[in-house]
N, C-alpha and C positions, 0 to 999 in steps of 0.2 A: 492355839496358845501362842505365846510370843515368839517361839522359835519359827523360822521361816518355813520349816518342813512340817509344821504341826497340822493336825486334822481339823476339818470342819464340815458342816452339813446344812441341808436346806429341805424345804417341803412344800407341797401344793395340795390343798384340801379338795373338797368334793366337786369343784367346778370342772368344766371341760375346757381345755385350752387347745387352740390350733397353733402349733409351733413351727415356724419356718427357720431353718438353720442354713447359713451359707458361710463361705469362707470369711466374709466380712463381719459376721456376728449372728445374732438371734433376735427375731422379732416375735412378739406374742400378741395374739388377739383373743382375749378371754371372753367366754360366753358369760351370760348373766349369772352371777353368783350371789348367794345369800348366806353370809356367815351365820354361825350358831347364835341363838338368842342369848344376849348377855344375862348372866346371873345377877342377883342382887344380894346385898348383905355382906359382901366380902370386901377385899382391900380396895378394889377400884371404886366400888360404891362409896367407900369411906372417904377416899381422897379425890376422886374425879380425875379430870384431865390434868396431866402434869405439865408444868410450865416453868420457864426460867425466870427467876427474880433475883437480880444481882448475881452473886456467885453461888446461889442455891437453886435446887429444883424443888418446887413447892406444888401443893395440891390446889384445888379450887378454893380451899379455905385460906390460902395465902401462907400457910405454915410449911416449913421444910419437911420433905418426905424422904426417909431413908429405908430402902427396900433391900431384902436379902433373898437370894435365890440361886439358881443353877443354870448353867449353859449346857445345852446339848452339844455333842461333838459334831464334827463335820458330817453333813447330811449324806455324803456318798460312801462313807466308810463304816467303821465299827459302830457308829451311833445309829445307823439306819433303822435297825429293828426296834429302837426305842422311841421313834417318832410316832407316837400314838396317844390317844386320850387317856389310856390307862396309866402311862408313865406320868403325864401331866397331873392327873388327879392324885396320884400317889405322892408326888412332890409337894402338892398342896396339903394333903391330909396328914402325911407322916413327917415330912420335912418342915412343914409350915412355911413353905416358900411363898413369897408374895410377888415374885417376878421370875420369869423364865426367859431363855434366849434360844431362838431357833437359828442355827448357823448354816446358811446356804453355802455349800462347798463349790467354789468357782474354779479351782485349778483344773487344768486340762487332762489330768490323769483319768483313766477309765472310770466312768460312772458319775463324773461331776456334772454340775448344771450346764456347763458348756456342751457336753456330749449327750446328756440325758436330762433335758430341761423338765419334761413333764413329770418324771418320777421324783425329781428333787423338789419341784414346786409342790407336788402332792404331799410330801413329807412336811414341808414348811407349813403349808396351810392347815394340815391336820393338827399340828401343834398349836398354831395360832387360834384356830377355831375352838380347840379344847380349852385353851387359856381364857378365851372370851366367855365360854360357857361356865368356867370355874371362877369368874370374876377376878382373874389375875392380870397383872401387867405382862406384856410380852414384847421382847425385842426381836424385830425381823432383821437379822444380821447378814450383810453382804460379806461373807467370810472369804476375804481375798487379800493377797499381798501385792497385787498389781492392778488394782481397780482402775487406775488412770489409763491403762492400756485398753480397756473395754468400757468406756464411758457410755456409749450408746446402749450397750446391753443393760447396764445398771439403770439408766434413765427409763428404759422400757419396763424393766421389772418393777421399779419403785412407783412408776406411774400406775401400773396395774394394782399394786398393793394399796396405794392411796385411794384408788377408785373403789376397791373392795372393802377397805377397812377404815377409811379416813373419817367416817362419821362416828367411830367408836373411841372412847377414851382409853381403852386398854392398850392400844398399839403404839409402839415407839419404833422409829426407823433408825437402824444403825447402818449407815450407808458405806462404811469402809472399816473393816475389822482392824487390820494392822498394816499400814504402809511401811515400806522398808526405809532405808536411809536415803530419803529423797526430800526435795525442797517443799516446805509448806506453801510459800507464796507462788511458786512456779508450777507445781504439780498437784498437790493435794487440794488446796483451796479452790483452784479453777474447776477441778473435777466435782468437788462438793457443791459448788454454786450451781452447776448444771443439774445435778441430781436433785438438789433442794428445790430448784425451780419447777422440775417435773412433779415433785410431790405437792408443792404448794398450789399448783394448778387445780388440784383435786381436794387437797386437805390443807387448809390454811392454819390449822391450830395445833396438831399433835407434835410432840417433842421429837427432835431429830438429833442423833448423836453422830459426831464426825471423828474419825480416826486421826491420829497425830503421828508425826514422823518417828522413825526408829521403833517400830513395833508398838506404836501408841504409848510411847514414853515421853516424848518431847511436847508435853502439854503446854509448856511455857511459850513455845514458838507460836502455837495457835492463839494463845491468850494475848500475845503481843500484836497480833494482826487478825482480829476476829472476823468471822463471817457476819455480814449485816443482815441477820434474821433474828427476831426477838425471842425465838424459841429453839435455840441451838445450844447444845452442850458438847463437851469434848471428851474423847475416850482416854482413859488411863488404864493400862494393863500392868499387872505385876505378877511375878512368880517368886514366892517367898525365899527360896534358896538362892536366887540370883539377885534380886532387886531389894535394896534396903534403904538406908537413910538418904542416900544421894537422890534416889528417885522421889522419895517423899519431899525432899527439898524443892525439886522441880514442881511438884504438885502444889506446894505451898506458894511458890512464886506465881503460878498460874491463877490460883485463887486470889492472891493479893492484887493481881491485874484485873480481877473482876470476872474471870471465866467460871462457868459452872462445869463440874466434872461428873462423870459416871464411870465406875469401874465395871465395865461390861464383861470382864474376864480376869480371873485371878487363879493362881494355882498354889498348892501347898509345897511345891518342890522346886526343882530347877526349871529354867525356861524351855528346856528341851523335853519336858514332861517326865524326866527321870530324876534319880537321886533320892535322898531320904526326904521324908516329911519334916519340914523345918517348923516345928510348932512355935518356937520362940519368936521367929520372924513373923509368922502368921499373926500371932497375938499382937505384935507391935503394929502391924498393918490394920488389924481390927480396931485397935485403940485410935489410930489415925482416922479411920473412916467414921467411927462414931463421933469423934470430935468435930469433924467437918460435915457430918450428916450426909455422907455419900451412900448411894445405892451400889449394890455389887452382885455379881453372879460368879459362882465357882465353876471352874472347868475340871471335869466335865462328865456329862452323861454318855458314857461309852465303856466298852469292856476290853480295850486293848491291854496287853500286859505291860503297862507302864504306870509309874507312880500316880500321875495326874488323873487317871481314869477312876471313877467312883465305884464302878461295878465290876465284880468278878466275872470272868467268862462263864457262860452257861447259866447265868442268873436269869430269872424270868424277864421277859421283854416288856411286860405291862405293869411294872411295879410290884408291890407286895413283897419287897425285899426284906429278908431277915438280916441281922448283923453279919452273918457269915456270907451273905451275898454282896456285901460292901467291902471295898478295899480299905486299908488303913486310912488313906486319904479321904475316902468316902465317908467313913465313920466320923472323922474329925470335922469334915465340912458339914455333915448333917448336924452335929452338935452346935456349930456356929450359927447355921441358918435357923435352927429351931429356937435358939436363945436370943436371936436378934430382936430388939425392941422395934416394933413395926407401927406404932401408933403416934 
């Protein structure tokens, strides 16, 4: 979430990876991997590969596509047990989600991708493969607040993801979750250009989403100095209790400058994941996103005792949730995602 101490997660599916860690970083050499066979008849079959057209994200048919779904929490913490096909399928069947987000946790706390790369990659790829099999769109999210400090690690990871998934229209690369208060031209943009080059070496076509300064709020800074790739959009995050009309004004400015945006993470509460569910502010944001045909993912699939989590502790790990298994935020987010017009 937007607060710098927020949680995030990642996963690696059925392939075998040899991982070498050193003080300078982590390199990965993946064995041959075959993702799940894509399904047909669902949302991806309907819209195909997403692409940027002006300040909109459109499908193969050339019309704007507005998706609604859910973000998993950080892969190394309270969300870890939910990184499985059962949860993905439940989000599709019960929540009517059309997009999900797998959040690879990068911070160096115990259990993160930095310390346990294989376990976290396994979680990420489990979710990605399940989304492909369910004909959903899926964001592979580099969930970090300091990605520019480990560019080589991100380059290696996304090159592997592009090799594995780049031929499939389901996958969207989110290469930087939430930069802190740092320079777009001096820090974020150079990082993004290196990671994008690594992806494009294997995948020339799929959509890439780039985080923006101040916890992905200063989208206007990116829009004023865009990355020169025809299929890049920029990240906008909001937490309804904290972010209101002023942030929407920034987003309006970015759109007016010609940037395409995606709300890859939003919360019903304050930016620290706490506080009350702010239903009035959420509904203002939903109206804004409908008006501008934006796609969005609610934070998040995890069971920590805080407002932003959608699941109560001890709820089943593979979906099948009753109303009592959901938090107030989870029940409200489910209503929004289920009611979103997705065609």
